[in-house]
C-alpha positions in Angstrom: 2.2 -17.8 -33.5 1.4 -14.3 -34.6 4.3 -12.1 -35.6 3.6 -9.6 -32.8 3.7 -12.3 -30.2 7.0 -13.6 -31.5 8.6 -10.2 -31.7 7.4 -9.6 -28.2 9.0 -12.8 -27.0 12.4 -12.1 -28.6 12.4 -8.6 -27.1 11.5 -10.0 -23.7 14.2 -12.6 -24.1 16.8 -9.9 -24.6 15.8 -8.5 -21.2 15.8 -12.0 -19.6 19.3 -12.7 -20.9 20.5 -9.6 -19.0 18.6 -10.4 -15.8 17.6 -14.0 -15.3 16.7 -16.3 -18.1 20.1 -17.6 -18.8 20.3 -18.9 -15.3 18.7 -22.1 -16.3 19.7 -24.8 -18.7 18.5 -25.4 -22.3 19.9 -28.4 -24.2 21.2 -28.9 -27.7 19.4 -30.9 -30.3 20.8 -33.0 -33.1 19.7 -32.7 -36.7 20.8 -34.7 -39.7 18.6 -33.7 -42.6 15.1 -34.0 -44.0 12.8 -36.8 -42.7 13.7 -40.1 -44.2 11.0 -41.9 -46.2 8.6 -43.7 -43.8 10.2 -42.2 -40.8 7.1 -40.2 -39.7 5.6 -42.2 -37.0 3.3 -39.8 -35.2 -0.2 -40.7 -34.2 -3.1 -39.2 -36.2 -5.1 -36.4 -34.7 -5.3 -32.7 -34.1 -5.9 -30.5 -31.1 -5.8 -26.8 -30.6 -3.2 -25.2 -28.4 -4.3 -25.2 -24.8 -3.3 -21.6 -24.2 -6.1 -19.1 -24.4 -6.4 -16.7 -27.4 -4.0 -18.9 -29.4 -4.2 -20.1 -33.0 -3.3 -23.7 -33.6 -2.3 -25.4 -36.9 -4.9 -27.8 -38.2 -3.9 -30.7 -40.3 -4.7 -34.1 -41.7 -1.9 -36.1 -40.2 -0.1 -39.4 -40.8 -0.6 -42.1 -38.2 2.2 -43.5 -36.2 3.7 -46.9 -36.6 3.4 -49.1 -33.5 4.9 -52.4 -32.9 2.3 -55.2 -32.6 1.8 -57.5 -29.7 2.7 -61.2 -29.9 -1.0 -61.7 -29.1 -2.0 -59.8 -32.2 -4.7 -61.6 -34.1 -3.7 -61.6 -37.8 -7.0 -63.1 -38.9 -9.1 -60.3 -37.5 -11.2 -58.3 -40.0 -10.7 -54.7 -40.9 -13.7 -52.5 -40.2 -14.6 -49.0 -41.3 -13.7 -46.3 -38.9 -13.8 -42.6 -38.5 -11.2 -40.5 -40.3 -11.2 -37.0 -38.8 -11.9 -34.1 -41.0 -9.4 -31.3 -41.4 -9.9 -27.6 -41.9 -8.1 -24.5 -40.5 -8.9 -23.8 -36.9 -10.1 -20.3 -35.8 -8.2 -18.6 -33.0 -10.4 -20.2 -30.4 -11.4 -23.5 -32.1 -10.0 -26.8 -30.9 -9.8 -30.2 -32.4 -8.6 -33.4 -30.9 -9.1 -36.5 -33.0 -7.2 -39.7 -33.1 -7.3 -42.7 -35.3 -5.6 -46.0 -35.5 -5.3 -49.1 -33.3 -3.5 -50.5 -30.3 -3.1 -54.0 -29.0 -4.6 -55.6 -25.9 -2.1 -57.3 -23.7 -1.0 -57.7 -20.1 2.3 -56.2 -19.4 5.1 -57.4 -17.1 7.5 -55.3 -15.1 11.0 -54.7 -16.3 13.9 -56.5 -14.7 15.4 -54.9 -11.6 12.1 -53.0 -11.0 9.7 -53.3 -8.0 6.1 -53.1 -9.3 2.8 -52.8 -7.6 0.7 -55.9 -7.2 -2.4 -54.2 -8.4 -1.5 -52.0 -11.5 -4.1 -49.6 -12.7 -6.1 -50.4 -15.8 -7.0 -48.4 -18.8 -9.4 -48.9 -21.8 -7.9 -49.2 -25.3 -9.3 -50.3 -28.6 -8.7 -53.7 -30.2 -5.9 -54.0 -32.8 -6.4 -53.7 -36.5 -6.2 -56.9 -38.5 -3.4 -56.1 -40.8 0.1 -54.8 -40.1 2.5 -54.2 -42.9 6.3 -53.9 -42.7 7.9 -50.5 -43.4 11.2 -48.7 -43.1 13.1 -51.8 -43.9 12.4 -53.2 -40.4 11.6 -56.8 -39.9 8.9 -56.0 -37.4 5.4 -55.3 -38.6 3.6 -52.1 -37.7 0.0 -51.3 -36.8 -1.4 -47.8 -36.6 -1.6 -46.1 -33.2 -4.7 -44.6 -31.8 -5.5 -42.0 -29.2 -6.5 -43.3 -25.8 -10.2 -44.0 -25.1 -11.3 -41.5 -22.5 -13.7 -43.9 -20.8 -15.9 -42.3 -18.1 -15.0 -45.2 -15.9 -11.4 -43.9 -15.5 -10.8 -41.9 -12.3 -7.9 -39.9 -11.0 -7.0 -38.4 -7.7 -6.6 -34.6 -8.0 -4.5 -32.2 -5.9 -6.3 -30.6 -3.0 -8.5 -27.8 -4.4 -7.9 -28.8 -8.1 -10.8 -29.5 -10.4 -10.7 -32.7 -12.4 -9.2 -32.2 -15.9 -10.9 -34.7 -18.2 -9.0 -36.0 -21.2 -10.1 -35.0 -24.7 -12.7 -37.3 -26.1 -11.2 -37.7 -29.5 -12.6 -41.1 -30.3 -16.1 -40.4 -29.1 -16.4 -37.1 -31.1 -15.5 -38.9 -34.3 -17.6 -42.0 -33.9 -20.2 -43.2 -36.5 -18.8 -41.3 -39.4 -16.6 -42.5 -42.3 -15.0 -40.0 -44.7 -12.2 -39.8 -47.1 -8.7 -39.3 -45.5 -8.2 -36.3 -47.7 -11.2 -34.5 -46.1 -10.7 -31.6 -43.7 -10.7 -32.2 -39.9 -13.8 -31.2 -38.0 -13.1 -29.1 -34.9 -14.1 -30.8 -31.7 -14.6 -29.2 -28.3 -11.4 -29.2 -26.3 -11.3 -30.6 -22.7 -10.7 -27.8 -20.2 -7.3 -27.5 -18.5 -7.4 -28.3 -14.8 -7.9 -25.3 -12.6 -5.0 -24.4 -10.1 -5.5 -25.2 -6.5 -7.6 -22.7 -4.6 -5.7 -20.2 -2.6 -6.6 -18.7 0.8 -8.2 -15.3 0.9 -5.3 -12.8 0.7 -4.8 -10.0 3.2 -4.4 -6.4 2.1 -0.7 -6.8 1.3 -1.3 -9.8 -0.7 -4.2 -8.2 -2.5 -2.0 -5.2 -3.4 0.7 -7.5 -4.7 -1.8 -9.5 -6.7 -3.1 -6.4 -8.3 0.5 -5.3 -9.2 1.1 -8.7 -10.7 -2.1 -8.6 -12.8 -1.1 -5.1 -14.0 2.3 -6.3 -15.1 0.8 -9.3 -16.9 -1.8 -7.1 -18.7 0.9 -4.7 -19.8 3.1 -7.4 -21.1 0.3 -9.0 -23.1 -0.9 -5.6 -24.4 2.5 -5.2 -26.0 2.3 -8.5 -27.9 -1.4 -8.4 -28.8 -2.3 -11.8 -27.4 -0.9 -14.7 -25.6 2.0 -16.6 -27.2 0.8 -19.2 -29.7 2.3 -21.7 -32.1 3.2 -20.6 -35.6 0.7 -22.0 -38.1 2.0 -24.3 -40.9 1.6 -23.3 -44.5 -1.1 -24.8 -46.6 1.4 -26.7 -48.7 2.8 -28.5 -45.7 -0.7 -29.7 -44.8 -1.4 -30.7 -48.4 1.7 -32.9 -48.3 0.6 -34.5 -44.9 -2.8 -35.1 -46.3 -1.3 -36.9 -49.2 0.8 -39.0 -46.9 -2.3 -39.8 -44.9 -4.1 -41.1 -48.1 -1.0 -43.1 -49.0 -1.0 -44.7 -45.5 -4.8 -45.4 -45.1 -6.1 -45.7 -48.6 -9.8 -44.7 -48.8 -10.7 -45.5 -45.2 -9.0 -46.1 -41.8 -9.0 -49.3 -39.7 -12.0 -49.6 -37.4 -12.1 -48.5 -33.8 -13.6 -51.0 -31.4 -16.2 -49.1 -29.4 -16.4 -51.9 -26.9 -12.7 -51.9 -25.9 -11.7 -54.1 -23.1 -9.3 -52.9 -20.3 -5.7 -54.1 -20.4 -3.2 -54.1 -17.6 -1.4 -50.8 -17.4 2.4 -51.0 -17.9 3.0 -48.5 -15.2 2.7 -49.1 -11.5 3.4 -47.2 -8.3 4.4 -48.7 -5.0 2.1 -46.7 -2.9 -1.5 -45.6 -3.2 -2.0 -42.1 -4.8 -2.0 -39.3 -2.3 -3.8 -35.9 -2.4 -0.8 -34.6 -4.4 -0.5 -37.4 -6.9 -2.7 -38.6 -9.7 -3.4 -42.2 -10.6 -0.8 -44.1 -12.6 -0.1 -42.5 -16.0 -1.9 -43.9 -19.1 0.6 -45.8 -21.4 -1.8 -46.0 -24.4 -0.8 -44.3 -27.6 -1.3 -40.6 -27.7 -2.2 -38.1 -30.5 0.8 -36.5 -32.1 0.5 -33.8 -34.8 3.4 -33.5 -37.2 4.8 -30.0 -37.4 6.7 -28.7 -40.5 8.3 -25.2 -40.3 6.8 -22.8 -42.8 10.1 -21.9 -44.4 11.6 -25.4 -44.4 10.7 -25.9 -48.0 13.0 -23.1 -49.1 16.0 -25.4 -48.6 14.8 -27.6 -51.4 14.8 -24.9 -54.0 17.2 -25.7 -56.9 20.7 -24.2 -56.4 19.6 -21.4 -54.0 18.4 -23.9 -51.3 21.6 -25.9 -50.7 24.0 -23.0 -51.5 22.3 -20.2 -49.6 19.3 -21.1 -47.5 20.7 -24.2 -45.8 23.9 -22.5 -44.7 21.9 -19.6 -43.3 19.6 -22.0 -41.3 22.7 -23.8 -40.0 24.2 -20.5 -38.9 21.0 -19.4 -37.2 20.9 -22.6 -35.1 24.4 -21.9 -33.8 23.3 -18.6 -32.1 22.4 -19.6 -28.5 18.7 -19.4 -27.9 18.0 -17.2 -31.0 18.2 -20.3 -33.1 15.7 -22.0 -30.9 13.3 -19.0 -31.2 13.5 -19.0 -35.0 13.4 -22.8 -35.4 9.6 -23.0 -35.6 9.8 -20.8 -38.7 13.0 -22.1 -40.5 13.1 -25.7 -39.4 16.2 -27.9 -39.3 19.2 -27.7 -41.7 18.6 -30.3 -44.3 21.1 -32.8 -45.6 20.2 -32.9 -49.3 21.5 -35.9 -51.1 21.7 -38.1 -48.0 21.1 -41.8 -48.7 17.5 -43.0 -48.4 16.7 -44.1 -44.8 19.2 -41.7 -43.2 17.9 -40.9 -39.7 16.4 -37.4 -39.7 14.9 -35.1 -36.9 11.3 -34.3 -36.8 8.9 -32.1 -34.8 5.5 -33.0 -33.5 2.8 -31.6 -31.1 2.2 -34.4 -28.6 -1.3 -34.0 -27.0 -1.0 -34.6 -23.2 -3.6 -36.0 -20.8 -5.6 -32.7 -20.6 -5.4 -31.7 -24.2 -2.3 -29.6 -23.8 -0.1 -29.6 -26.9 3.6 -30.1 -26.2 6.1 -29.0 -28.9 8.5 -32.0 -29.1 11.7 -32.5 -31.1 12.9 -36.1 -31.9 16.4 -36.7 -33.0 17.3 -40.3 -34.0 21.0 -41.2 -33.7 23.0 -42.1 -36.7 24.3 -45.1 -34.7 21.2 -47.3 -34.8 21.7 -51.0 -34.1 21.2 -53.7 -36.7 17.5 -53.8 -36.1 17.2 -50.1 -36.8 16.6 -49.0 -33.2 18.4 -47.3 -30.3 17.7 -46.4 -26.7 16.4 -42.9 -26.2 17.2 -40.1 -23.8 14.8 -37.2 -22.9 16.7 -34.0 -22.2 14.5 -31.3 -20.5 15.3 -27.6 -20.7 15.7 -25.2 -17.9 13.0 -22.8 -16.7 12.2 -20.0 -19.2 14.1 -21.8 -22.0 12.7 -23.7 -24.9 13.9 -27.1 -26.0 17.1 -26.4 -27.8 17.4 -27.2 -31.5 21.2 -26.9 -32.0 22.8 -30.3 -32.8 26.2 -29.1 -33.8 27.4 -27.9 -30.4 29.4 -30.5 -28.5 28.3 -29.1 -25.1 25.3 -27.4 -23.6 25.0 -23.8 -24.7 24.4 -22.3 -21.2 25.9 -24.7 -18.7 28.6 -26.5 -20.8 30.2 -28.1 -17.7 27.1 -28.9 -15.7 25.0 -31.1 -18.0 25.9 -33.4 -20.9 25.3 -32.0 -24.4 22.9 -33.6 -26.9 25.7 -34.2 -29.4 27.6 -36.3 -26.9 24.4 -38.4 -26.4 23.9 -38.8 -30.1 27.5 -39.8 -30.5 27.1 -42.4 -27.7 24.3 -44.1 -29.7 21.2 -42.6 -28.1 18.2 -41.0 -29.7 17.5 -37.7 -28.1 14.2 -35.8 -27.3 13.8 -32.2 -26.2 10.6 -30.2 -25.8 9.1 -27.0 -24.6 7.5 -27.5 -21.2 3.8 -26.7 -20.7 3.1 -23.0 -20.3 6.3 -22.0 -22.1 7.1 -21.0 -25.6 5.4 -23.1 -28.2 3.7 -25.6 -25.9 0.2 -24.9 -24.5 -1.2 -25.2 -21.0 -0.2 -23.6 -17.7 3.2 -23.9 -16.1 2.9 -25.8 -12.8 6.6 -25.9 -11.6 7.4 -29.5 -12.6 4.3 -31.0 -10.8 4.0 -34.8 -11.0 0.3 -34.2 -11.7 1.1 -32.0 -14.8 4.6 -31.8 -16.2 5.3 -35.4 -15.0 2.2 -36.7 -16.9 3.3 -34.6 -19.9 6.5 -36.5 -20.1 4.6 -39.8 -19.7 2.6 -38.8 -22.8 5.9 -38.1 -24.7 7.2 -41.5 -23.7 4.1 -43.3 -24.9 4.4 -41.5 -28.3 8.1 -42.4 -28.5 7.3 -46.0 -28.1 5.5 -45.9 -31.5 8.5 -44.5 -33.4 10.4 -47.0 -35.5 13.9 -45.9 -34.3 13.1 -46.3 -30.6 14.2 -49.5 -28.9 11.5 -51.1 -26.7 11.9 -53.1 -23.5 8.9 -55.2 -24.3 8.5 -55.3 -28.1 6.2 -58.3 -27.9 3.7 -56.4 -25.8 2.1 -53.5 -27.6 0.0 -52.4 -24.6 3.2 -51.8 -22.6 4.5 -49.0 -24.9 7.7 -49.3 -22.9 10.7 -47.8 -24.6 14.3 -48.2 -23.4 14.6 -44.8 -22.1 16.5 -42.5 -19.7 16.4 -38.8 -18.8 19.0 -36.0 -18.3 18.7 -32.2 -17.8 19.6 -29.5 -15.3 17.5 -27.3 -13.0 13.9 -27.4 -14.3 15.1 -30.2 -16.6 16.3 -32.0 -13.5 13.1 -31.5 -11.5 10.9 -32.9 -14.2 12.9 -36.2 -14.1 11.9 -36.7 -10.5 8.3 -35.6 -11.2 8.0 -38.1 -13.9 9.9 -41.1 -12.4 7.6 -40.9 -9.3 4.7 -42.4 -11.2 6.2 -43.6 -14.5 8.3 -46.7 -14.0 9.0 -47.3 -17.6 12.0 -45.0 -17.2 15.2 -47.0 -17.0 17.5 -44.4 -15.4 17.5 -40.7 -14.6 20.3 -38.1 -14.0 18.7 -35.1 -12.2 21.3 -32.3 -12.2 21.1 -29.3 -9.8 17.4 -30.2 -9.0 15.5 -29.9 -5.8 13.8 -32.0 -3.1 11.4 -29.3 -1.9 10.8 -25.9 -3.3 10.0 -24.8 0.3 13.4 -25.8 1.7 15.2 -24.3 -1.3 13.2 -21.0 -1.6 11.9 -20.6 1.9 14.5 -22.1 4.2 13.7 -21.6 7.9 10.9 -19.2 6.9 13.3 -16.9 5.1 12.4 -16.0 1.5 15.3 -16.3 -1.0 14.5 -12.9 -2.5 17.4 -12.9 -4.9 16.4 -16.0 -6.7 12.7 -15.4 -6.3 13.2 -12.1 -8.2 15.4 -13.7 -10.9 13.0 -16.5 -11.6 10.0 -14.2 -11.8 11.8 -11.8 -14.2 12.8 -14.7 -16.4 9.2 -16.0 -16.7 7.8 -12.5 -17.3 10.4 -11.6 -19.9 9.7 -14.8 -21.9 5.9 -14.4 -21.6 5.5 -17.7 -19.8 2.0 -18.7 -18.5 2.5 -19.9 -14.9 0.0 -20.9 -12.3 -1.6 -17.5 -11.3 -0.5 -17.8 -7.7 3.2 -17.7 -8.5 3.7 -14.0 -9.4 1.9 -12.6 -6.4 3.8 -15.0 -4.1 7.1 -13.8 -5.5 6.1 -10.1 -5.1 4.9 -10.6 -1.6 8.1 -12.6 -0.7 10.2 -9.7 -2.0 8.2 -7.1 -0.1 7.8 -8.9 3.2 10.3 -11.8 3.2 7.4 -14.2 3.9 5.4 -16.8 1.9 1.8 -17.4 2.9 0.8 -20.9 4.1 -1.4 -21.3 1.1 1.6 -20.7 -1.2 3.8 -23.0 0.9 1.2 -25.7 0.4 1.2 -25.0 -3.3 5.0 -25.4 -3.4 4.8 -28.6 -1.3 2.3 -30.1 -3.7 4.8 -29.7 -6.5 7.1 -32.0 -4.7 8.9 -34.2 -5.1 9.5 -34.3 -1.4 8.4 -37.6 0.2 7.2 -38.8 -3.2 10.8 -39.5 -4.1 10.3 -42.8 -2.2 8.1 -44.0 -5.1 10.9 -43.7 -7.6 12.4 -47.0 -8.8 14.7 -45.8 -11.7 18.4 -46.0 -10.9 19.4 -42.4 -10.1 22.6 -40.3 -10.5 22.2 -37.1 -8.5 24.5 -34.3 -9.6 24.6 -31.2 -7.4 26.7 -28.0 -7.3 28.9 -27.2 -4.3 28.4 -23.5 -5.1 24.7 -23.7 -6.0 22.9 -21.0 -4.1 19.4 -21.9 -5.4 19.3 -25.6 -4.9 22.0 -26.4 -2.4 23.6 -29.7 -1.6 21.0 -30.3 1.0 18.4 -30.9 -1.8 20.3 -33.7 -3.4 21.2 -35.1 0.0 17.5 -35.5 0.9 16.7 -37.2 -2.4 19.7 -39.5 -2.1 18.9 -40.7 1.4 15.3 -41.5 0.4 16.4 -43.5 -2.7 19.1 -45.4 -0.9 16.7 -46.3 1.9 14.4 -47.9 -0.6 17.2 -49.9 -2.3 17.3 -47.9 -5.5 20.7 -47.9 -7.2 21.9 -44.4 -6.4 25.1 -42.3 -6.9 25.9 -38.8 -5.8 28.3 -36.3 -7.5 29.1 -32.9 -6.0 30.8 -30.6 -8.6 31.7 -26.9 -8.7 28.8 -25.5 -10.7 25.1 -25.2 -10.8 23.2 -22.0 -9.9 26.3 -20.4 -8.7 29.8 -19.3 -9.6 33.1 -21.2 -9.2 35.3 -18.5 -7.7 37.8 -20.7 -5.9 38.4 -23.3 -8.6 37.4 -24.2 -12.1 35.2 -27.0 -13.6 35.8 -28.5 -17.0 32.8 -30.8 -16.9 34.9 -34.0 -17.3 33.6 -35.8 -14.2 30.0 -34.8 -14.8 29.8 -35.9 -18.4 31.8 -39.1 -17.8 29.7 -40.1 -14.8 26.5 -39.3 -16.8 27.5 -41.5 -19.7 28.6 -44.3 -17.5 25.3 -44.2 -15.7 23.2 -44.2 -18.9 25.3 -47.0 -20.4 24.9 -49.2 -17.4 21.2 -48.8 -16.7 19.7 -47.7 -20.1 21.9 -49.7 -22.4 22.0 -52.2 -19.6 25.7 -52.9 -20.1 26.7 -54.9 -17.0 30.4 -54.4 -17.9 30.2 -50.6 -17.2 31.6 -49.5 -13.8 29.8 -46.5 -12.5 32.5 -45.9 -9.8 32.2 -45.1 -6.1 28.8 -44.2 -4.7 29.9 -40.7 -3.8 32.3 -38.3 -5.5 33.0 -34.7 -4.7 35.3 -31.8 -5.5 36.9 -29.5 -3.0 37.8 -25.8 -3.2 41.1 -26.5 -5.1 39.5 -28.6 -7.8 40.7 -31.9 -6.3 38.3 -34.8 -6.6 37.7 -37.3 -3.8 35.4 -40.4 -3.4 33.8 -42.6 -0.9 32.3 -46.1 -1.5 29.3 -45.1 0.6 26.9 -42.2 0.9 26.7 -40.4 3.2 30.4 -40.6 3.8 31.7 -42.2 7.1 32.4 -39.5 9.7 35.5 -39.0 11.7 36.0 -36.8 14.8 34.5 -33.3 14.3 36.4 -30.1 14.4 35.0 -28.0 17.3 35.4 -24.4 18.1 33.6 -22.4 20.9 33.6 -19.1 22.7 31.9 -17.7 25.8 32.6 -14.1 25.1 30.1 -13.4 22.3 29.4 -9.9 21.4 26.7 -7.4 20.1 25.6 -7.5 16.5 23.7 -4.4 15.1 20.9 -5.5 12.8 20.6 -3.3 9.7 19.7 -4.3 6.1 22.3 -4.2 3.4 25.1 -2.4 5.3 28.1 -4.6 6.1 26.3 -7.8 5.4 27.2 -10.9 3.3 27.6 -10.3 -0.5 27.9 -9.4 -3.2 30.9 -11.3 -4.3 32.9 -9.1 -6.7 35.0 -12.1 -8.0 32.1 -13.4 -10.1 32.4 -10.5 -12.5 35.6 -11.8 -14.0 34.0 -15.2 -14.8 32.0 -14.1 -17.8 28.3 -13.0 -18.2 26.6 -16.3 -17.4 28.8 -17.1 -14.4 28.3 -13.5 -13.2 24.6 -13.8 -13.5 24.6 -17.1 -11.7 26.8 -15.7 -9.0 24.6 -12.7 -8.1 23.3 -14.5 -5.0 26.7 -15.4 -3.7 27.8 -14.7 -0.2 31.0 -12.8 0.6 33.0 -12.0 3.8 31.0 -9.6 5.9 32.2 -6.5 7.8 29.3 -6.4 10.3 29.7 -9.8 11.9 30.4 -11.9 15.0 33.3 -14.3 14.3 34.5 -17.6 15.7 37.6 -19.3 14.3 38.5 -23.0 14.4 41.8 -24.3 15.8 44.6 -24.7 13.2 44.4 -28.1 11.5 47.2 -30.4 12.4 46.6 -32.9 9.6 44.8 -33.0 6.2 41.1 -32.9 7.2 38.2 -33.4 4.9 35.2 -31.2 5.9 32.2 -32.9 4.2 28.6 -32.3 5.1 26.6 -29.9 7.2 28.4 -28.0 10.0 26.3 -27.3 13.2 26.2 -23.9 14.9 24.7 -23.1 18.3 24.6 -19.8 20.1 22.9 -18.2 23.1 21.3 -14.8 22.5 18.8 -12.1 23.4 17.8 -9.1 21.5 15.2 -6.6 20.4 14.0 -5.3 17.0 12.0 -6.1 13.9 14.4 -8.5 12.3 13.2 -12.2 12.1 16.5 -13.7 10.9 20.3 -13.5 11.2 22.6 -15.4 8.9 25.7 -17.6 9.2 28.5 -18.5 6.8 31.9 -20.2 6.8 34.9 -18.3 5.5 38.1 -19.9 4.3 40.8 -17.9 6.1 43.4 -18.9 3.5 41.5 -17.4 0.5 39.0 -15.1 2.2 36.2 -16.7 0.3 32.9 -18.0 1.7 32.7 -21.8 1.4 30.5 -22.5 -1.6 29.3 -18.9 -1.6 26.6 -20.2 0.8 24.7 -18.3 3.5 22.3 -20.0 6.0 19.3 -18.1 7.4 18.7 -18.6 11.2 15.3 -17.6 12.7 15.5 -15.5 15.9 13.0 -14.1 18.3 13.9 -10.6 19.4 11.7 -10.1 22.5 14.4 -9.3 25.0 14.3 -12.9 26.4 17.4 -15.2 26.6 17.2 -17.9 24.0 19.3 -20.6 22.3 19.5 -21.2 18.5 20.9 -24.4 17.0 21.0 -24.9 13.3 22.7 -27.0 10.6 24.4 -24.8 8.1 24.4 -25.5 4.4 26.5 -28.5 3.4 30.1 -27.9 2.2 33.1 -29.7 0.8 36.4 -28.3 2.0 39.9 -29.7 2.5 41.9 -28.3 5.4 45.7 -28.6 5.1 47.9 -28.4 8.2 47.8 -24.9 9.6 44.6 -23.8 7.9 41.5 -22.6 9.7 37.9 -21.7 9.0 35.8 -18.8 10.6 32.1 -18.9 11.1 30.5 -15.5 10.8 27.1 -14.5 12.3 25.9 -11.6 10.1 23.0 -9.2 10.2 22.0 -9.4 6.5 22.8 -11.4 3.4 22.3 -10.6 -0.3 20.5 -14.0 -1.1 17.8 -13.3 1.5 17.8 -9.5 1.6 14.8 -7.7 3.0 14.1 -4.0 3.9 12.6 -4.5 7.4 15.5 -6.2 9.2 16.4 -3.8 12.1 17.4 -4.4 15.8 20.2 -5.6 17.9 21.4 -9.1 18.8 23.4 -9.8 22.0 25.3 -13.2 21.8 26.8 -14.6 25.0 28.3 -17.8 23.6 28.9 -19.7 20.3 29.8 -23.3 19.4 30.7 -24.6 15.9 31.1 -28.3 15.0 32.5 -29.3 11.6 31.8 -32.8 10.2 34.8 -34.7 8.9 35.1 -37.6 6.5 37.1 -40.8 6.7 37.7 -43.5 4.2 38.4 -40.8 1.6 40.2 -41.6 -1.7 41.6 -38.9 -4.1 40.3 -39.8 -7.6 41.7 -36.9 -9.7 
């Protein structure tokens, strides 16, 4: 990446930290030292960064080691094949060449998985004849190759999306044999899929689009060009070229041009729809090793270990800044470590459409006797890069919301993090965790992981399966990508989506009310970090802020990103962790996902904790339950330890920090608590004045919690109130309260808002506000709505009050005026039975 672009990003990041970027999660990464001899297992090849106006490193790369199939023919002859040339790319040049072999075999499904009766097929090349042991493993290795982009392959694209063909690495290199030390010849890069077509905008939308384009042009003019990946120094590529010669000798194994199809290891349980692509391709992918330009300074005599390495270690301890500088300085090395010590490494994995993904792989020091371990992918939050800090015991931004990388390494898991497409040092265009894009990106990473010697496989005897023992964790954007991947990729053994969503429409545009607070924060975070999102996103956010509305075309775009009904295709055991005070992705989002999974017989557990995109004002959260439940889930379904007890199906925390559980989800209901009035009242409708929020208590919780709590509701002065009868026994209010009221009114407002207030503390339950659509035409009407789900324990004598308010900070708009006359109100609170206190 050019210096100007990187300086621009760091400056933008400083702004984002004060406005919105720290809202989302980034995860730590473990690092032990320099790569152990023979540990580099990345596939051979090179591709330019998919982002426009970017400069990509070019290299002669070392091929990955891949476990051979039991059907591998040891007597087959080696044939001459193409070895790609290598020479520095220009700013706009692209190369994508793969070399090596893969095996032909029919895969079988994992145990405890439902598989399609007609799995999709892909073309791969026949295996090389010879496989030699390495790294001290008993298993032999054969070199991995890039997938054969056969024209017979077809995929189903999203509505309005042009097909995005895979890079033809093998075809471009055919019929040429050169020395492995030669330079790589640039090859034309496959175009990135175009975003779905949008409806013709009206004048307001056109103005907003122009505003968005102006902002984008201004940002890029400050940095000189789009963000790009830092180029590696010539010395690093010389070393890699030497390693390539050492691996291949004079020539590489032959590629079989008449490859036969093999059964795909991945299946889906329903035919692809307009919003899903065909089953992901499990064949080996191209991965380009990446070495930081300044990494070698740590090997200087005396100065390196005494000065440079301590500085690099210190840099990585600075949240986010260490991740920004990592592509330049690399990992802290462990000079003098015994040979074979597991060491982290970085690669650029080439995804299905040529997009390069900046990936960090961290093998655990607790490998089993066969030198392997199960692996966990840890996705970052929106606007954050994959973290590279392995010394922190907890996540840097949400330490009590999501398990830290160090805890996973200590538990005996390899860990992988990466920059998502369209962000930081990965190429491509951000598509909001689409199964068709980000989901397929993760599938490419999984296929590459299966070639790494430290990664445990589910089917080591079947090379074509490329099926590692793997799980996923991550919060927010890192939670959404788990669902997007598991929809189609059934190699995943378990997922733990934390504070993720079911539908971006129900979370950002609930009941046709735009969540302007979060829409603004998310947009600022992406702008400040120079992300490259789908071009429809910025105008949609601007229009939403100005009008409170989202066009049908943009609603369709959000719906296509899912997961929505596609959750029904997931087969991986799923632990859903959601925050009771999360004002972006509320409990309703996890509830919808859980019910779909449970209906399909997928092992599912739900945990509600005080955290997420929100602030814990009424209680505290030390993360014990979340981290413990996550490890239990992974140990049970990824390590497949049947002795692990994952506990009750549903666990939640109330406003006092007390944990409760139920053996079933949803919890069994008791008699509801009902309150009603026939007196009503008149509610003046004005924006901002006397409405819900802000909540001043979030300021005392620290900068991150204060930022997360910006969209919190608070007790309103301009409101119509209805109070419940005093509780006579301990009552557990768990689920979605229901509010109904009769009204008439006039004005320009399209919504009013409802919230529940704890009369003991004066706090809004979960800081949550529910929008309610109203029609102010003077006619008598009735509105009935389910409020946001809550978890509250009422002790004897305690009451709750529902407030009907004119405006709310999370949904604030400037055009909400009028008057609402309410003649009656009824509130019904759901209660839980069969409850057990667990902590």
